[in-house]
Each structure stands twice: as C-alpha cells, then as structure tokens.
N, C-alpha and C positions, 0 to 999 in steps of 0.2 A: 034179646040177649046180646046181639051184636052191638046195639046201641050202648048197652051197659059196658061192654068191652071197650068200645071207642071212648066212652067217658072215662073209664079207668086209665086208658092209655094217655088221654089228654092230661089227666090229673098227674100222672107219673111224669110226663114231659115237663109240665109246669113246675113240679117239685124239683126236677133236675136242673132246670134253668135258674130257679130260685137258689138252689145250692151253689151254682156257679157264681151268681151275682153276690151271694153272701160271702163266698170264699174270696172273690176279688176285693170286696169291701174290707174284709179282715186283713188281706195282704196289704192293702193300701194303709190301713191303720198301723200294722206292724212296720211298714216302711217309714211312716212318719216317726214312730217311736225310735226306729233305728237311726234316723237322721238327727233326732233331738237328744237322745239319751247317751250317756257315756261317762268317762271320767270327768268330763266338763259338760254340763247340761247347757243346751242352746235352745232358746225359745223358737217357736215356729216362725215368728216374724223375721228373725235373723236368718233362719234357714231359707225362707222364701227369698229374702233379699240376696243371699249368697247365690241362689240359683238364677235369679233374674239379672242382678247387677254385680257380677263377680269383681271383687277388688283383692288382688293378690297381696296387698299390704295390710289387709284386715285379717287378724289371726282367726277370728270366727269363720270368716269365709274360707280360709285355707283348710280349717278342720272339716268343714262341710264338703267342699268340693274335692279336696285331695285325699281325704280319709273316709268319710262316712258315705258319700255317694258310691265310690267304687266298692266299698265293703258291702253295702246293701245290694248292689247289683250282683256281685259274686255270690252272695248268700241266696238270692232269689234264683239265679241261673243254676247254681249247683244243686239246690233243692229240687228244682224242676227236673233236672237231669236224673237225679237219683230216684225220684218218684216214678217217672216213666220207665226207667230201666228196671226198677223193682217189679212194676206191674207186668212188664214183658216177660221177665224171668219166671214169675209165678204162673203166667199163662202157659208158656211153652213147656215148663217142667211139671205143671199141675201140682205144684208144691207150695203150700201156704207159708213155708219158712224160707223160700228162695229170695235172695236179694244180693246185690253185688258184693257187699261186705262178707256175707256168709259163704259165698261160693269162690272166694279166693281172688276175685278180680281186683279189689282194692289193694290186697297184699301184693299182687303182681305189679300193679301200677306204682306202688310205693317202692318196691325193690328197683324197678327200672329208673325211677327218679333219683334214688340215692346212688345207684351205680353211675348214672350220668353226672351227678354232682361231684362225686368223689374221684372217679376215674378220668372224666373228660371235662370237668369244670363247667358243665352246662347248667347254669342257674337262672336263666332268664325265663319269664312266664311262657314264652313260645316254646322253648326247649322242654320245659316241664310238660307242656301239652303233648308234644310228640313222644316223649319218653313214656308218659303215662298211657298213651294210646297203645304203644308197642307192648308194654308190660301187661296192660289189661287184656289185650287181644290174646297174647300167648298164654296167660293164666286161664282165660276163659276156654280156649281150645283144649288146654291140658285137662281142665276139670271135666269138660264134656266127654273127652276120650276116656279118661280114667273112670268116670262115673257111668259110662255107657249111656249117654243122655238119650239116645234114640230108643232105648228099651226101658227108660225110666217110667213109662206109663204103668208098668207092673210093679216097680220098686223105686219110686222117686227118692226115698231116703238115701239111696246109694249116692245120688248126686250131691246132697248136702254133706255126707260123710267125706266124699272125695274133696269137696271144697274146703272142709274144715282141716283135713290132713294137709292139703296143699298150702293153706293159709299159714299153718304152724311152721311148715318147712320154709316158706318164703319169708315169713316174719323173722325166723331165726337167722337166715342169711342176711336180711336187712340189718339185724342187730350187729352182725359181724362187721359189716361195712361202717355202721355208725361208730362202733368202738374204735375203729382205725381211721376215722375221718378227722381232718383238721378242725380246730375248734370253731372257726368261722362257718364252715360247712355244717357242723353239728348244730350250731346255734340256729341257723336258718332252717335246717331240716326239723329241729325240735318243734318250732312253731307250726310248721306246715303239717307235721305228722300228728299233732294234737287236734287238728281241725280248727286252728285259730285263723280268723279272717282279718286280724288286726292289720296285717301288712298288705292287704289287697290293694291293687292299683287299677287304673283305667285300662292299661294295656292288657292285664290279665282278664278283665271283664270283657273286653272286645274280642279277644281270642276265644274265650269261653262262649260268648254269644254265638259266634260263627259255628263252633263245633256242636253246640247244643241244638242249633237250628237244623243242621244237617241230620243229627241223630233223631230229632222229632219228625222230620220229613220221612225218614226211613221207617220209623215206627208207625206213622199213619198209613204207609203203603201196605202194611201187613195186618192192620187192625181187624179187618174182616176175617182173615184166616186165623187170627188169635181166638176169635169167638168160636170158630169151628174146631180148632185143635184143642181147645179147653174141654171139649166133649170126649176127647180121647183120640189116639192116633188112628185106630181102625175106622171109627166113625168119621173122622176128618177126611180120610181117604175116600170113603163112600160118598161124602158130600162134595167131593171135588177139590179139596184143598191139596196143595203140594207141600208136604211136610219138609222136604229137603230144602226147597227154596225159602220157605218160611223160616226154618232154622237158621239158614245162612244170613238172611236179612235181619233176623232177630239178634244174632251174634254181632253183626255189624252195628246195629243200633245200640246195643248194650255197650259195645266197645267204645263207640263215640260218646255216649252219654256218661257212662260210669268213668271212663278214662278222663274226659274233660272235667267232670266234677271233682275227681280225685286230684287232678293236676291243679285246679284252681283253689280248692278248699281243703285238701288233705283227705286222708282215708276215713271218711265219716260213715259210721255204721248205723243201722236200724232205721234211718229215715226212709230208705227205700223199702223197708219191710212194713213199717207202720202205715204209710200213706195209702197203699193199695187196699189194705183192710178197711181203713176209714172210708175209702171210696166205695167199696162194695156194700157197706152198710147204708150208704146214702143213695146209690144209683142201681144196685143190683149187679148181675153178672155180665152186663154188656160192656165189652172192652172199648167200644166207641165212646163210652162215657167214662169208663174207669181210667183210661190213659190221661185225658185232660184233668180229671179230678185228682188223680194221683200226683201229677206234676204240680197242680195248684196247691194242694194241701201239704205236699212235701216242702214246697217253697216257704209256706207259712210256718211249718214246723222248724225248719233250719234257721229261718230269719228270727223266729221267736226264741230259739235256743241261743242264738247270738246275742239278742237283746237281753235275755235273762242272765246270760253269763257276764254282761257288763254291769248289771245293777246289784246282783246278790252279794258281791264282795267289793263294791265300789269303794275307792277309786281304782282298785285292781280289777283284773278280769279273769274269768274262767273261759277257756276255749269252747267254741260252739260244739265241737266234736265231743268234748267231755260231757257237756250238758245233754247232748243227744243220746249218749250212752246211758246216762243216769235215767233219762226219761224212757228210752226205748227198751232197756233191760227188763223191767217189769212187764211191759207189753209182750215181749218175746216169750217170757215165761207163761203168760196167760194164753198165748196162741198154742204153745206146746201142750198145755193142760187141756185145751179145748179139743185139739186133734190128737187122738191116740196114735201112737207110733205106727200101728198097723194101718191107720187110715191115711197117713201122709203120702 
C-alpha cells in the first residue's frame, strides 16, 4: 500500500512539473505573439534583430524595444502579481470569491493615484507605485476591519460584502476627482483606469519588477502557514500556526503585489480570481504549488487578454482590462453558482 501511495505521489509531482513546464511554454508563446502582433505586424526575424542589434533609426526596432517589450514585461509582471495576491486572499479568507478587485484594494489604489495626479501632479510611474501602495494598503485595512476578517471563518461572505461596499464608495469618490480633473490628467487616467498597457515603459516595468519581487518573497515566507490556515483558524492554531503574523504578512504581500500591479497596469479585475481556481484544478489544495501556478497562469491570462485586445478590432485596440472583464465575468458567475452562498 505504501508503495502504491509513493507511486501516486511521484505521478502527482510529475504532473505538477509538467503543468509548470507547459505553462512556461504557453507564456513564451504569448510573449512572442505580444512582440509580433499589433496595429503593425512585425515578423519574428525583425523582432529578434531588434533585440540583438538595436538600431534607434529603424522604426521597427523602435516599436519592438520602446513599446512592445515594456508592454509585454508589464503584462507578465502585473498578471503574476494579481495571481499570487488572489491566491493569498482566497487562502486567508477561505473565500473562493476573494481577489484584490472584489475586496476594494484596486479601488483604493485607483483613488490614491487620481488624488496624487490631480492634487499633487504626481504622474510618474514611480509616483504611481507609491500612491497605489498607500491606497491599496489603506483600503485593505479598512475592508479587513469592516468585514471583521479574523472572524470570517464563520461568515466569510461578510468580507466580500464589505469590499463591495467600500469599492462602490471609493469608485464614486474617484469619479468626482475625474470630473474635476484637467483634460490632460483625465486623458492619462482614462487609459490607465481601463487597464490599457499601450503606454507602458521600461521605467514602469523596472519599478514593477522590484515591487513584485518583494511581494513574492513575502508570499513565500507564509506559504506553509497558508496551507494550515486554509483548514480553519482553530485548527491552524492547534497545528502551531500564528494567525496574527500570517495575516500581517499576507496583508503586506497583497499590498505590494496588488498595489504594484494596479499602479503599472491599472485596476484589472478577475485575473486574480480566475488563476487560483485554475491552479487548484491542476495541482490540488497545496499552496506551495498554488502560488507559483497562480502567478504563472495569471500572467498568461493578462498577456493573452492584451494580445486579444490588439487583434479583435485591429488596427484599433481594446484595453486588456476590458478583455479581462469580458472573460472573467462568466467565470465569476460560474463560481457563484458552484458555491452556495451559505457555503462561501
């Protein structure tokens, strides 16, 4: 019997590694499509030439290096951040509907960004990062307090309702600032708020990479406790987990990840909800695998949404955030139908 169990365990591990390899291959394919497709199609030979022998006087090289490479990097990093943040939130709240967009964190980040842009003329990518961090952190704290997150093991729906209410309020305040913003600020914010990656730059990608790296490090520090707390608060305590420190580090990780993703790509919803569910189908309930899988497949989803948005109405574009909403909405409805409200 033990030999059979070992054989099953080895087969499961091989399946998980194959899933990772397949995901990486799919991400590379989507990256190639992202570099070659757009309002002006560029064949792979010219893309490779632009990457190896950059000539700033060649317009194809400029498109690849100055526009499509940063855009691809931002999509991958933002997707990775949203996937990991969504998995963490679903673990600590034990709520299959939890994700940064549904719990008010994206709305808080968006409000902070628009306040900084309108009131203090802070419009650089670095300023957006810090503003989004502050907004995401304050919104997350407010939702956890209003929703009584530490007692949500008995009624986790409370947390989603608190997030929905806070999101509505913060979005309304954001709308007031937008209506009174100068036209140039409104135009810049309009592209950012729709989840458009069209204006992504290398500076934004670099800042995003640093923030996402720190967020992922914090996430990996608590991954073992996530497995324990997913069993419930009381059982987690009995098994030696420290819920308070895990919650604090989880909040820090989500603030870093969701805040940086929102700053770099705009308030994109549903990507952080869908990817953890796909990951559980592939690897089971172990968060040591769910976290990397969620990051990988969320990056694929967001990059795929960006590529799809470029080709469906070419030569015009649909923002990646809008495509993500169109694809994620039906999935959200399916999750709600699967889990009765009393089970959430």
